[in-house]
C-alpha positions in Angstrom: 7.7 -97.0 46.0 5.2 -94.4 47.3 7.4 -91.6 45.9 7.9 -93.3 42.5 4.2 -93.6 41.7 3.4 -89.8 41.6 6.5 -89.2 39.5 5.5 -91.8 37.0 2.0 -90.3 36.8 3.5 -86.8 36.4 5.9 -88.0 33.7 3.1 -89.7 31.9 1.0 -86.6 32.1 3.9 -84.5 30.7 4.3 -87.1 27.9 0.6 -86.8 27.1 0.8 -83.0 26.9 3.9 -83.2 24.7 2.2 -85.7 22.4 -0.9 -83.5 22.1 1.3 -80.5 21.4 3.2 -82.4 18.6 -0.1 -83.6 17.2 -1.4 -80.0 17.0 1.8 -78.8 15.4 1.5 -81.5 12.8 -2.1 -80.6 12.2 -1.1 -76.9 11.8 1.7 -77.9 9.4 -0.8 -79.9 7.4 -3.3 -77.1 7.3 -0.6 -74.6 6.2 0.5 -77.0 3.4 -3.1 -77.5 2.3 -3.7 -73.7 2.3 -0.5 -73.1 0.4 -1.6 -75.7 -2.1 -5.0 -74.1 -2.6 -3.4 -70.7 -3.1 -1.0 -72.1 -5.6 -3.8 -73.8 -7.5 -5.8 -70.6 -7.7 -2.8 -68.7 -8.8 -2.2 -71.1 -11.6 -5.8 -71.0 -12.6 -5.8 -67.3 -12.8 -2.5 -67.3 -14.8 -3.8 -70.0 -17.1 -7.1 -68.2 -17.8 -7.3 -66.6 -21.2 -7.3 -62.7 -21.0 -10.4 -62.6 -23.2 -12.2 -64.9 -20.8 -11.3 -62.7 -17.8 -12.4 -59.6 -19.7 -15.7 -61.0 -20.9 -16.5 -62.4 -17.4 -16.0 -59.0 -15.8 -18.0 -57.2 -18.5 -20.9 -59.7 -18.4 -21.1 -59.3 -14.6 -21.2 -55.5 -14.8 -23.6 -55.2 -17.7 -26.4 -57.1 -15.9 -29.3 -57.5 -18.3 -28.3 -54.7 -20.8 -28.2 -55.4 -24.5 -24.8 -56.5 -25.8 -22.6 -55.6 -28.8 -20.5 -58.8 -29.3 -17.4 -59.6 -31.3 -16.7 -63.3 -31.7 -13.3 -64.6 -33.0 -13.1 -68.2 -33.9 -9.7 -68.7 -32.0 -11.2 -67.9 -28.6 -13.6 -70.9 -28.2 -13.7 -70.7 -24.4 -14.8 -67.0 -24.5 -17.4 -67.9 -27.2 -19.1 -70.3 -24.9 -19.5 -67.6 -22.3 -21.0 -65.2 -24.8 -23.3 -67.8 -26.2 -24.9 -68.3 -22.8 -25.9 -64.6 -23.0 -27.3 -64.7 -26.6 -30.7 -63.4 -25.5 -29.0 -60.1 -24.8 -27.2 -59.8 -28.2 -28.2 -56.7 -30.2 -25.2 -56.3 -32.6 -22.9 -59.2 -33.4 -19.7 -59.4 -35.4 -18.5 -62.9 -36.1 -15.2 -64.2 -37.5 -16.1 -67.8 -38.3 -14.0 -70.9 -38.1 -14.7 -74.7 -38.2 -14.7 -74.9 -34.4 -17.1 -72.0 -34.0 -20.0 -73.4 -36.0 -21.2 -76.1 -33.6 -21.0 -73.6 -30.7 -23.0 -71.0 -32.5 -25.8 -73.5 -33.3 -26.7 -73.3 -29.6 -28.1 -69.8 -30.1 -30.7 -70.8 -32.7 -34.0 -69.4 -31.6 -32.3 -67.5 -28.7 -31.5 -64.1 -30.3 -34.7 -62.1 -29.7 -32.9 -58.7 -29.6 -30.5 -59.2 -32.4 -30.8 -56.4 -35.1 -27.4 -56.2 -36.8 -25.2 -59.1 -37.9 -21.7 -59.1 -39.5 -20.6 -62.5 -40.5 -17.1 -63.3 -41.9 -16.2 -66.7 -43.2 -13.0 -66.8 -45.3 -12.5 -70.5 -45.1 -15.9 -72.0 -45.9 -16.6 -73.4 -42.4 -20.0 -74.8 -43.4 -23.6 -73.7 -43.4 -24.8 -71.7 -40.4 -28.4 -71.7 -39.4 -28.0 -70.1 -36.0 -29.6 -66.8 -37.1 -32.4 -68.1 -39.2 -34.9 -67.4 -36.3 -34.2 -63.8 -35.4 -37.4 -61.7 -35.2 -35.6 -58.3 -35.1 -32.7 -58.9 -37.4 -32.9 -56.2 -40.2 -29.3 -55.5 -41.1 -26.7 -58.1 -42.3 -23.2 -57.9 -43.7 -21.7 -61.1 -45.2 -18.0 -61.3 -45.9 -16.1 -64.1 -47.7 -17.2 -67.6 -48.6 -20.1 -67.7 -46.2 -23.1 -70.0 -46.3 -25.7 -68.5 -44.1 -29.5 -68.9 -43.4 -31.2 -65.7 -42.5 -34.8 -64.5 -42.1 -34.5 -62.9 -45.6 -37.9 -61.3 -45.7 -37.0 -59.2 -42.6 -33.7 -58.0 -44.0 -33.8 -54.3 -45.0 -30.1 -53.6 -45.3 -27.7 -56.1 -46.9 -24.0 -55.8 -47.7 -22.1 -58.6 -49.5 -18.3 -58.4 -49.6 -15.7 -60.7 -51.4 -18.2 -63.5 -51.9 -17.5 -66.4 -54.2 -21.2 -67.0 -54.9 -24.4 -65.1 -54.1 -26.7 -66.2 -51.3 -29.2 -68.7 -52.6 -32.1 -66.9 -50.9 -31.3 -63.4 -51.9 -34.5 -63.3 -54.0 -36.5 -63.8 -50.8 -35.2 -60.5 -49.4 -38.2 -58.6 -50.9 -38.1 -55.8 -48.3 -34.6 -54.6 -49.0 -34.1 -50.8 -48.7 -30.3 -50.9 -49.2 -28.1 -53.4 -51.1 -24.3 -53.2 -51.5 -22.3 -55.7 -53.6 -18.6 -55.0 -53.1 -15.5 -56.8 -54.5 -17.3 -59.8 -55.8 -14.3 -61.3 -57.6 -15.8 -64.8 -58.0 -19.3 -63.7 -59.2 -20.1 -63.5 -62.9 -21.0 -60.2 -64.5 -24.4 -61.5 -65.5 -25.3 -62.2 -61.9 -24.1 -58.7 -60.8 -26.1 -57.1 -63.5 -29.1 -59.1 -62.6 -28.8 -58.4 -58.9 -28.5 -54.6 -59.6 -31.5 -54.7 -61.9 -33.5 -56.7 -59.4 -32.5 -54.4 -56.6 -33.5 -51.4 -58.6 -36.9 -52.9 -59.3 -37.6 -53.9 -55.7 -40.4 -51.6 -54.5 -38.9 -50.9 -51.1 -35.3 -50.4 -52.2 -33.9 -46.9 -52.1 -30.1 -47.5 -52.6 -28.1 -50.0 -54.6 -24.3 -50.1 -54.8 -22.3 -52.5 -57.0 -18.5 -52.5 -56.9 -17.1 -55.6 -58.7 -13.3 -55.6 -58.7 -13.4 -52.0 -57.3 -15.3 -50.7 -60.4 -18.0 -48.6 -58.9 -21.5 -48.3 -60.2 -24.2 -46.7 -58.2 -27.9 -46.3 -58.9 -30.5 -44.6 -56.7 -34.2 -44.9 -57.2 -35.9 -41.6 -57.5 -38.2 -40.5 -54.8 -41.8 -41.4 -55.5 
């Protein structure tokens, strides 16, 4: 009996050591599986991320607070959201509009203090955009397609209209125009084209007017004062 007691205690101690070892092995296995799961999730996230989003993220990080030249395409809504967050840095913007883009762009209203040049394309009639109506430095605008757009018209000095079905309602408010181009206006009547050209020529500040309805070119320059 005296011999059997120490053996039992020794056996129990060995069993405890083995149990602890098995527990640690199980914990290690679980940790490995968890780590592998995290790595797999990150890999899938990276693979699923749109190339445009990756590119824009890298560029925005490197550019710090510098002014931005931005191209926005309506198909890449996820990337648009990233760019909209940096709208206070926009200097030149080229937008290809779509129905899904309009509500996202409305977030930049009053948040484009550096914007000076805007190109706005809307071939599908996505709706009226007022995102750039408050833009204190905007002086140059190019409007392409069936666009409905509110701009700070009195500030616009250079305006180009391409392939529009109807003229902008507020064009008469652009009283500080220095350059006006009307190109390929297939849906606009000849009377409006003639009136626009005449009005442009009589605008005190304008120096250059170009009218090209259906590719027929007519050019008129105001003589130097």
